[in-house]
N, C-alpha and C positions, 0 to 999 in steps of 0.2 A: 504494500500500500504506500509506503514511503517512496518507493521507486516511482510509482505513478505520479505522486505529488511532485517529485523533482522533475519528471518529464514534462508535466503541465507547466511548471514554473519556467523551464527552459523555453518551451513553446511560447509562453507569454512574453518572455524577455525578447525573443527573436521577433515576434509579431509586433511588439512595441517599438523596437528599433526600426523595423521596416514600415511602420506607420499604420498598421492595422489595429486601431484602437479597440474596436468591438471584439475582435478575436482575442486580443491581449487581455481585455477585461474579463471575458468569459473564462479563459484558460487560467488566469490568476485566481478567479473565484473558485474554480474546481480544485485547483492546487491547495487553496486555503482550507476548503472543506475536507479534502483527503488528509491533509496534515493534522487537522484537529481530530478527525476520526482515528488516525494512527495514534495520537497522544492518548485519546480516551481508551483505546484498546490496550495500549501499553500500561497505563495505570491499572486497569482492571486485571490484566495479566499478572502484574506485580503483586497486587493485593491477594489474588487467588493463590499465587505461589507462596506467599507468606503464610496464609492460613493452612495450606496443605503441609508445609514444612513444620508448622507449630503442632499439628495434631498427630 
């Protein structure tokens, strides 16, 4: 998931440099959503791992 967020970020940067504002905005929005989903899943995974290790 983090890989796709980075890919969309690169697409957004390239589109922004080339002047495609709409595509750059959409790609950066998708990258932001994927990044926050990755962070949420990371935190959930760490919490579940701590509870499994404790019991």
